[in-house]
N, C-alpha and C positions, 0 to 999 in steps of 0.2 A: 504494500500500500504506500502511496506517496502522498505527502501533505501538499496542499496548495502552494506553500512557500518553497517547496522543492521543485515544482514544475517550472521549466523554463518557458517563458512566453515566446510565441512565434514573432511577435512584434511589440514594440514599446510605443506608448502614446507620448506625444510631445505637445506641450502647451506653450504658446507664445503669448505673453501677457504684458500689456503696456499699462503702467500705473502712474499715478501721481507720486511725487516723493513725499515721504512722511516718516516719522520715527517708528511707526508700528505697521506700516503697509505690508512689508514682507511677511511678517508673522500672520497678518490677517489673510493674505493670499495663500499661505501654506496651510491654514486651518482646514479647509475642505478636503485636502488630500489626506490629512490625518483622520478626519472623521470617516472617510470612505475606505480607510485601510490601505491606501496606496503606498507602494514602496518607491520612494524617490531614488532614482539611480543617477541622476544628473541635474545640476542646478547652475545656471549662469545668470549673472546680473550685469547689465550695462547701464550705467547712469547716463542720463541725458540732461538737457536744460529743462528743469522743472518736471522731469519725468524719469522713470526707470523702466527698462525693458528686461523681462525675465524669460528665461528658457528653462522649462521644467520637464525633465524626461522621467516617466514613471512606468512601472509595471502594474497593470490593473485591468479589469474586465471592461469591454467596450461600453456597456450600459453605465458603469460607474464613471467612465470618462465623460460621457455626455452630461451626467448629473453635475459633475465637478465644473464643467464648462459653463453650465447655466448658473451655478452658484457664484462663480467668479464674475460672470457678466453682470450679475445683479448688485455687485459691490459698488458703492459710491466712488471709491478711490481707483477703480479699474476703468481705464479708457477703452480697452479693446482686448479681445481674447481670440486666439487662433488655435485650432486643434488639428493635429496630424499624427502620423506615426512613422516610425523607422524600424528597420529590421536590425536586431542586435548583431554585433559582429562576433 
């Protein structure tokens, strides 16, 4: 028997999130991933003028990815959300 944590996904979801800058925005953006049990395998932050761009790569189910995307899009500090996927190397 294999546990879900031991199963290697065939693809990873990638979220591209543009947010306002603020002292707690990053923590707020990462909250829905923790609530949905996502395993973050990559995180990148690029600061801009009055904004920050996040690239978050996660292992999780497709339905959960859609739910996280909708939660992020509803956040006041989030300017935009993009969702895609990559095949792990």
